[in-house]
All heavy atoms as a GROMACS GRO file, in nm:
protein
  407
    1MET      N    1  10.608  11.754   8.038
    1MET     CA    2  10.722  11.685   7.986
    1MET      C    3  10.712  11.688   7.833
    1MET      O    4  10.605  11.666   7.778
    1MET     CB    5  10.722  11.540   8.036
    1MET     CG    6  10.828  11.458   7.972
    1MET     SD    7  10.823  11.279   8.006
    1MET     CE    8  10.768  11.267   8.169
    2LEU      N    9  10.821  11.716   7.767
    2LEU     CA   10  10.827  11.717   7.622
    2LEU      C   11  10.889  11.586   7.577
    2LEU      O   12  10.999  11.549   7.620
    2LEU     CB   13  10.910  11.836   7.572
    2LEU     CG   14  10.909  11.860   7.422
    2LEU    CD1   15  10.768  11.889   7.374
    2LEU    CD2   16  11.002  11.974   7.387
    3VAL      N   17  10.819  11.512   7.493
    3VAL     CA   18  10.866  11.383   7.443
    3VAL      C   19  10.894  11.398   7.294
    3VAL      O   20  10.808  11.446   7.219
    3VAL     CB   21  10.760  11.273   7.468
    3VAL    CG1   22  10.808  11.140   7.412
    3VAL    CG2   23  10.729  11.261   7.616
    4ILE      N   24  11.012  11.355   7.252
    4ILE     CA   25  11.050  11.361   7.111
    4ILE      C   26  11.063  11.219   7.059
    4ILE      O   27  11.139  11.138   7.114
    4ILE     CB   28  11.183  11.436   7.093
    4ILE    CG1   29  11.170  11.577   7.150
    4ILE    CG2   30  11.223  11.440   6.945
    4ILE    CD1   31  11.302  11.652   7.160
    5ILE      N   32  10.988  11.188   6.954
    5ILE     CA   33  10.992  11.057   6.891
    5ILE      C   34  11.024  11.080   6.744
    5ILE      O   35  10.938  11.125   6.668
    5ILE     CB   36  10.856  10.985   6.906
    5ILE    CG1   37  10.819  10.974   7.054
    5ILE    CG2   38  10.862  10.847   6.840
    5ILE    CD1   39  10.678  10.929   7.078
    6GLY      N   40  11.148  11.053   6.706
    6GLY     CA   41  11.191  11.084   6.570
    6GLY      C   42  11.187  11.234   6.550
    6GLY      O   43  11.250  11.308   6.623
    7ALA      N   44  11.108  11.279   6.453
    7ALA     CA   45  11.096  11.422   6.426
    7ALA      C   46  10.973  11.483   6.493
    7ALA      O   47  10.955  11.604   6.491
    7ALA     CB   48  11.089  11.446   6.275
    8LYS      N   49  10.887  11.400   6.554
    8LYS     CA   50  10.763  11.449   6.615
    8LYS      C   51  10.784  11.482   6.762
    8LYS      O   52  10.866  11.422   6.829
    8LYS     CB   53  10.653  11.344   6.602
    8LYS     CG   54  10.607  11.325   6.460
    8LYS     CD   55  10.492  11.228   6.455
    8LYS     CE   56  10.372  11.291   6.519
    8LYS     NZ   57  10.251  11.210   6.512
    9MET      N   58  10.704  11.577   6.812
    9MET     CA   59  10.709  11.615   6.953
    9MET      C   60  10.569  11.605   7.013
    9MET      O   61  10.471  11.632   6.946
    9MET     CB   62  10.759  11.758   6.970
    9MET     CG   63  10.902  11.775   6.935
    9MET     SD   64  10.957  11.939   6.982
    9MET     CE   65  11.121  11.939   6.916
   10MET      N   66  10.567  11.565   7.140
   10MET     CA   67  10.442  11.561   7.217
   10MET      C   68  10.466  11.627   7.351
   10MET      O   69  10.571  11.606   7.412
   10MET     CB   70  10.397  11.417   7.238
   10MET     CG   71  10.358  11.345   7.112
   10MET     SD   72  10.289  11.184   7.147
   10MET     CE   73  10.129  11.231   7.210
   11LEU      N   74  10.372  11.708   7.393
   11LEU     CA   75  10.376  11.768   7.526
   11LEU      C   76  10.285  11.682   7.613
   11LEU      O   77  10.166  11.666   7.584
   11LEU     CB   78  10.326  11.912   7.522
   11LEU     CG   79  10.321  11.984   7.656
   11LEU    CD1   80  10.461  11.999   7.715
   11LEU    CD2   81  10.254  12.120   7.642
   12VAL      N   82  10.341  11.624   7.719
   12VAL     CA   83  10.265  11.535   7.807
   12VAL      C   84  10.249  11.605   7.942
   12VAL      O   85  10.346  11.646   8.004
   12VAL     CB   86  10.339  11.400   7.825
   12VAL    CG1   87  10.260  11.308   7.917
   12VAL    CG2   88  10.363  11.333   7.690
   13THR      N   89  10.123  11.622   7.983
   13THR     CA   90  10.091  11.682   8.112
   13THR      C   91  10.021  11.575   8.198
   13THR      O   92   9.981  11.471   8.145
   13THR     CB   93   9.999  11.804   8.095
   13THR    OG1   94   9.870  11.760   8.051
   13THR    CG2   95  10.057  11.904   7.995
   14PRO      N   96  10.001  11.600   8.326
   14PRO     CA   97   9.930  11.502   8.408
   14PRO      C   98   9.788  11.473   8.360
   14PRO      O   99   9.735  11.365   8.381
   14PRO     CB  100   9.927  11.566   8.547
   14PRO     CG  101  10.044  11.659   8.548
   14PRO     CD  102  10.056  11.710   8.408
   15ASP      N  103   9.725  11.570   8.290
   15ASP     CA  104   9.586  11.556   8.247
   15ASP      C  105   9.569  11.501   8.107
   15ASP      O  106   9.470  11.436   8.077
   15ASP     CB  107   9.513  11.690   8.256
   15ASP     CG  108   9.510  11.745   8.397
   15ASP    OD1  109   9.497  11.665   8.491
   15ASP    OD2  110   9.523  11.868   8.412
   16ARG      N  111   9.664  11.532   8.017
   16ARG     CA  112   9.648  11.489   7.876
   16ARG      C  113   9.777  11.503   7.798
   16ARG      O  114   9.878  11.551   7.849
   16ARG     CB  115   9.536  11.566   7.809
   16ARG     CG  116   9.558  11.717   7.803
   16ARG     CD  117   9.440  11.789   7.747
   16ARG     NE  118   9.432  11.770   7.603
   16ARG     CZ  119   9.364  11.847   7.522
   16ARG    NH1  120   9.294  11.947   7.570
   16ARG    NH2  121   9.361  11.825   7.393
   17GLU      N  122   9.772  11.461   7.672
   17GLU     CA  123   9.886  11.471   7.581
   17GLU      C  124   9.848  11.561   7.464
   17GLU      O  125   9.734  11.559   7.418
   17GLU     CB  126   9.924  11.332   7.528
   17GLU     CG  127   9.964  11.235   7.634
   17GLU     CD  128   9.987  11.095   7.580
   17GLU    OE1  129   9.965  11.072   7.460
   17GLU    OE2  130  10.026  11.009   7.659
   18PHE      N  131   9.945  11.639   7.416
   18PHE     CA  132   9.925  11.727   7.302
   18PHE      C  133  10.023  11.686   7.193
   18PHE      O  134  10.144  11.697   7.211
   18PHE     CB  135   9.949  11.874   7.341
   18PHE     CG  136   9.858  11.922   7.451
   18PHE    CD1  137   9.895  11.912   7.584
   18PHE    CD2  138   9.735  11.976   7.420
   18PHE    CE1  139   9.811  11.957   7.685
   18PHE    CE2  140   9.650  12.021   7.521
   18PHE     CZ  141   9.689  12.011   7.653
   19ASP      N  142   9.971  11.638   7.080
   19ASP     CA  143  10.056  11.600   6.967
   19ASP      C  144  10.089  11.727   6.890
   19ASP      O  145  10.003  11.789   6.829
   19ASP     CB  146   9.982  11.500   6.879
   19ASP     CG  147  10.068  11.447   6.766
   19ASP    OD1  148  10.181  11.497   6.744
   19ASP    OD2  149  10.023  11.353   6.698
   20LEU      N  150  10.216  11.767   6.892
   20LEU     CA  151  10.259  11.892   6.829
   20LEU      C  152  10.311  11.870   6.688
   20LEU      O  153  10.339  11.966   6.617
   20LEU     CB  154  10.366  11.958   6.916
   20LEU     CG  155  10.322  11.988   7.060
   20LEU    CD1  156  10.441  12.035   7.142
   20LEU    CD2  157  10.211  12.090   7.062
   21GLY      N  158  10.330  11.746   6.649
   21GLY     CA  159  10.384  11.717   6.517
   21GLY      C  160  10.531  11.751   6.510
   21GLY      O  161  10.603  11.745   6.609
   22VAL      N  162  10.577  11.790   6.393
   22VAL     CA  163  10.717  11.828   6.373
   22VAL      C  164  10.732  11.976   6.407
   22VAL      O  165  10.661  12.060   6.351
   22VAL     CB  166  10.761  11.800   6.227
   22VAL    CG1  167  10.904  11.845   6.205
   22VAL    CG2  168  10.746  11.652   6.196
   23VAL      N  169  10.822  12.008   6.498
   23VAL     CA  170  10.848  12.146   6.538
   23VAL      C  171  10.983  12.187   6.482
   23VAL      O  172  11.086  12.126   6.515
   23VAL     CB  173  10.846  12.162   6.692
   23VAL    CG1  174  10.874  12.306   6.731
   23VAL    CG2  175  10.714  12.115   6.749
   24GLY      N  176  10.983  12.285   6.394
   24GLY     CA  177  11.106  12.330   6.329
   24GLY      C  178  11.186  12.426   6.416
   24GLY      O  179  11.140  12.473   6.519
   25PRO      N  180  11.308  12.457   6.372
   25PRO     CA  181  11.396  12.543   6.450
   25PRO      C  182  11.347  12.688   6.465
   25PRO      O  183  11.387  12.756   6.558
   25PRO     CB  184  11.529  12.539   6.374
   25PRO     CG  185  11.491  12.500   6.235
   25PRO     CD  186  11.370  12.413   6.247
   26HIS      N  187  11.258  12.732   6.377
   26HIS     CA  188  11.207  12.869   6.385
   26HIS      C  189  11.064  12.871   6.437
   26HIS      O  190  10.990  12.966   6.411
   26HIS     CB  191  11.217  12.938   6.250
   26HIS     CG  192  11.358  12.947   6.200
   26HIS    ND1  193  11.450  13.030   6.259
   26HIS    CD2  194  11.423  12.881   6.103
   26HIS    CE1  195  11.567  13.016   6.198
   26HIS    NE2  196  11.553  12.925   6.104
   27GLN      N  197  11.026  12.765   6.507
   27GLN     CA  198  10.893  12.756   6.565
   27GLN      C  199  10.903  12.744   6.717
   27GLN      O  200  11.006  12.702   6.769
   27GLN     CB  201  10.818  12.635   6.510
   27GLN     CG  202  10.790  12.646   6.361
   27GLN     CD  203  10.721  12.522   6.310
   27GLN    OE1  204  10.767  12.412   6.333
   27GLN    NE2  205  10.609  12.541   6.241
   28ARG      N  206  10.797  12.780   6.784
   28ARG     CA  207  10.793  12.773   6.929
   28ARG      C  208  10.665  12.704   6.974
   28ARG      O  209  10.562  12.714   6.907
   28ARG     CB  210  10.798  12.914   6.992
   28ARG     CG  211  10.922  12.994   6.954
   28ARG     CD  212  11.048  12.931   7.011
   28ARG     NE  213  11.166  13.005   6.972
   28ARG     CZ  214  11.246  12.970   6.873
   28ARG    NH1  215  11.223  12.865   6.801
   28ARG    NH2  216  11.354  13.043   6.847
   29ILE      N  217  10.672  12.636   7.087
   29ILE     CA  218  10.556  12.572   7.146
   29ILE      C  219  10.488  12.676   7.236
   29ILE      O  220  10.553  12.734   7.322
   29ILE     CB  221  10.596  12.448   7.226
   29ILE    CG1  222  10.663  12.346   7.134
   29ILE    CG2  223  10.476  12.388   7.297
   29ILE    CD1  224  10.733  12.234   7.206
   30VAL      N  225  10.360  12.698   7.213
   30VAL     CA  226  10.284  12.795   7.290
   30VAL      C  227  10.181  12.719   7.373
   30VAL      O  228  10.097  12.648   7.319
   30VAL     CB  229  10.212  12.896   7.196
   30VAL    CG1  230  10.133  12.996   7.277
   30VAL    CG2  231  10.313  12.965   7.106
   31ARG      N  232  10.190  12.735   7.505
   31ARG     CA  233  10.096  12.668   7.596
   31ARG      C  234   9.987  12.766   7.637
   31ARG      O  235  10.012  12.883   7.659
   31ARG     CB  236  10.167  12.619   7.721
   31ARG     CG  237  10.274  12.517   7.694
   31ARG     CD  238  10.350  12.484   7.820
   31ARG     NE  239  10.412  12.608   7.871
   31ARG     CZ  240  10.439  12.630   7.998
   31ARG    NH1  241  10.413  12.540   8.089
   31ARG    NH2  242  10.494  12.743   8.037
   32GLU      N  243   9.866  12.713   7.648
   32GLU     CA  244   9.754  12.791   7.702
   32GLU      C  245   9.729  12.739   7.842
   32GLU      O  246   9.706  12.619   7.862
   32GLU     CB  247   9.631  12.772   7.615
   32GLU     CG  248   9.513  12.853   7.660
   32GLU     CD  249   9.391  12.832   7.573
   32GLU    OE1  250   9.402  12.774   7.464
   32GLU    OE2  251   9.283  12.876   7.616
   33LEU      N  252   9.736  12.829   7.940
   33LEU     CA  253   9.725  12.788   8.080
   33LEU      C  254   9.595  12.834   8.142
   33LEU      O  255   9.541  12.939   8.107
   33LEU     CB  256   9.842  12.847   8.161
   33LEU     CG  257   9.982  12.810   8.117
   33LEU    CD1  258  10.084  12.888   8.199
   33LEU    CD2  259  10.006  12.662   8.131
   34GLU      N  260   9.547  12.753   8.235
   34GLU     CA  261   9.434  12.789   8.321
   34GLU      C  262   9.486  12.769   8.463
   34GLU      O  263   9.494  12.656   8.510
   34GLU     CB  264   9.315  12.700   8.293
   34GLU     CG  265   9.189  12.740   8.364
   34GLU     CD  266   9.073  12.654   8.319
   34GLU    OE1  267   9.053  12.547   8.379
   34GLU    OE2  268   9.006  12.694   8.222
   35GLY      N  269   9.530  12.876   8.525
   35GLY     CA  270   9.605  12.863   8.650
   35GLY      C  271   9.740  12.800   8.619
   35GLY      O  272   9.814  12.851   8.536
   36LYS      N  273   9.769  12.689   8.680
   36LYS     CA  274   9.894  12.617   8.651
   36LYS      C  275   9.871  12.500   8.558
   36LYS      O  276   9.965  12.430   8.522
   36LYS     CB  277   9.956  12.567   8.782
   36LYS     CG  278  10.007  12.678   8.869
   36LYS     CD  279  10.079  12.622   8.989
   36LYS     CE  280  10.136  12.736   9.073
   36LYS     NZ  281  10.212  12.684   9.187
   37ARG      N  282   9.747  12.477   8.517
   37ARG     CA  283   9.711  12.362   8.434
   37ARG      C  284   9.719  12.399   8.286
   37ARG      O  285   9.667  12.503   8.244
   37ARG     CB  286   9.570  12.320   8.470
   37ARG     CG  287   9.531  12.189   8.418
   37ARG     CD  288   9.397  12.146   8.479
   37ARG     NE  289   9.321  12.086   8.371
   37ARG     CZ  290   9.205  12.127   8.327
   37ARG    NH1  291   9.144  12.226   8.384
   37ARG    NH2  292   9.147  12.067   8.226
   38VAL      N  293   9.783  12.313   8.206
   38VAL     CA  294   9.792  12.334   8.061
   38VAL      C  295   9.662  12.284   7.999
   38VAL      O  296   9.627  12.167   8.013
   38VAL     CB  297   9.913  12.260   8.000
   38VAL    CG1  298   9.918  12.281   7.850
   38VAL    CG2  299  10.043  12.305   8.065
   39ILE      N  300   9.591  12.373   7.929
   39ILE     CA  301   9.465  12.334   7.866
   39ILE      C  302   9.474  12.335   7.713
   39ILE      O  303   9.383  12.290   7.646
   39ILE     CB  304   9.349  12.422   7.914
   39ILE    CG1  305   9.373  12.569   7.878
   39ILE    CG2  306   9.324  12.404   8.061
   39ILE    CD1  307   9.252  12.658   7.898
   40GLY      N  308   9.586  12.383   7.660
   40GLY     CA  309   9.605  12.384   7.516
   40GLY      C  310   9.751  12.402   7.482
   40GLY      O  311   9.828  12.458   7.561
   41ALA      N  312   9.790  12.352   7.365
   41ALA     CA  313   9.927  12.368   7.318
   41ALA      C  314   9.926  12.370   7.165
   41ALA      O  315   9.861  12.287   7.102
   41ALA     CB  316  10.017  12.256   7.369
   42THR      N  317   9.996  12.468   7.109
   42THR     CA  318  10.007  12.480   6.964
   42THR      C  319  10.150  12.515   6.928
   42THR      O  320  10.232  12.544   7.014
   42THR     CB  321   9.914  12.591   6.910
   42THR    OG1  322   9.947  12.714   6.973
   42THR    CG2  323   9.769  12.559   6.934
   43VAL      N  324  10.178  12.514   6.799
   43VAL     CA  325  10.310  12.550   6.748
   43VAL      C  326  10.293  12.676   6.664
   43VAL      O  327  10.200  12.686   6.583
   43VAL     CB  328  10.369  12.436   6.663
   43VAL    CG1  329  10.502  12.476   6.603
   43VAL    CG2  330  10.386  12.310   6.748
   44ALA      N  331  10.379  12.775   6.685
   44ALA     CA  332  10.372  12.902   6.612
   44ALA      C  333  10.510  12.941   6.562
   44ALA      O  334  10.611  12.905   6.622
   44ALA     CB  335  10.317  13.012   6.702
   45LYS      N  336  10.512  13.016   6.453
   45LYS     CA  337  10.640  13.070   6.404
   45LYS      C  338  10.694  13.170   6.505
   45LYS      O  339  10.619  13.251   6.559
   45LYS     CB  340  10.622  13.142   6.270
   45LYS     CG  341  10.608  13.052   6.153
   45LYS     CD  342  10.603  13.135   6.026
   45LYS     CE  343  10.607  13.050   5.904
   45LYS     NZ  344  10.609  13.131   5.782
   46ALA      N  345  10.822  13.164   6.531
   46ALA     CA  346  10.885  13.255   6.627
   46ALA      C  347  10.864  13.400   6.586
   46ALA      O  348  10.841  13.487   6.670
   46ALA     CB  349  11.033  13.223   6.643
   47SER      N  350  10.870  13.429   6.456
   47SER     CA  351  10.854  13.568   6.410
   47SER      C  352  10.715  13.621   6.442
   47SER      O  353  10.697  13.739   6.470
   47SER     CB  354  10.883  13.578   6.262
   47SER     OG  355  10.794  13.495   6.188
   48ASN      N  356  10.613  13.535   6.438
   48ASN     CA  357  10.476  13.578   6.472
   48ASN      C  358  10.467  13.614   6.618
   48ASN      O  359  10.395  13.706   6.656
   48ASN     CB  360  10.375  13.469   6.439
   48ASN     CG  361  10.358  13.449   6.291
   48ASN    OD1  362  10.403  13.529   6.210
   48ASN    ND2  363  10.295  13.340   6.254
   49LEU      N  364  10.538  13.543   6.703
   49LEU     CA  365  10.537  13.572   6.846
   49LEU      C  366  10.610  13.703   6.876
   49LEU      O  367  10.568  13.778   6.961
   49LEU     CB  368  10.601  13.457   6.926
   49LEU     CG  369  10.526  13.324   6.917
   49LEU    CD1  370  10.606  13.216   6.988
   49LEU    CD2  371  10.388  13.336   6.974
   50ASP      N  372  10.719  13.729   6.804
   50ASP     CA  373  10.794  13.853   6.823
   50ASP      C  374  10.707  13.974   6.792
   50ASP      O  375  10.717  14.077   6.857
   50ASP     CB  376  10.919  13.855   6.736
   50ASP     CG  377  11.022  13.753   6.780
   50ASP    OD1  378  11.016  13.708   6.897
   50ASP    OD2  379  11.108  13.716   6.698
   51GLU      N  380  10.620  13.962   6.690
   51GLU     CA  381  10.534  14.073   6.651
   51GLU      C  382  10.431  14.105   6.758
   51GLU      O  383  10.392  14.220   6.775
   51GLU     CB  384  10.462  14.038   6.520
   51GLU     CG  385  10.554  14.029   6.400
   51GLU     CD  386  10.483  13.977   6.276
   51GLU    OE1  387  10.361  13.954   6.282
   51GLU    OE2  388  10.550  13.957   6.174
   52ARG      N  389  10.388  14.005   6.833
   52ARG     CA  390  10.283  14.023   6.935
   52ARG      C  391  10.338  14.089   7.060
   52ARG      O  392  10.264  14.146   7.138
   52ARG     CB  393  10.220  13.889   6.971
   52ARG     CG  394  10.140  13.832   6.858
   52ARG     CD  395  10.079  13.698   6.883
   52ARG     NE  396  10.063  13.659   7.020
   52ARG     CZ  397  10.032  13.537   7.059
   52ARG    NH1  398  10.016  13.443   6.969
   52ARG    NH2  399  10.019  13.508   7.188
   53MET      N  400  10.466  14.084   7.083
   53MET     CA  401  10.524  14.137   7.207
   53MET      C  402  10.568  14.278   7.193
   53MET      O  403  10.584  14.344   7.111
   53MET     CB  404  10.642  14.051   7.250
   53MET     CG  405  10.598  13.912   7.279
   53MET     SD  406  10.726  13.825   7.367
   53MET     CE  407  10.632  13.686   7.422
   0.00000   0.00000   0.00000
C-alpha cells in the first residue's frame, strides 16, 4: 500500500514500512522483491530506469 502524507510517500507492506520521502513527477518507486515479498524500496529517476531497459 502506498501512503501519501503531504509531500512524503511511504510504501507499507505486511512486513515493514519504507519511507520514500518526496517522490517527484520524474521519479519512480523501485521495489526489490524476494519471491512475492518486498525486501527493499528506493526512488530513482525515470530516465535512469529507461537507460537500463
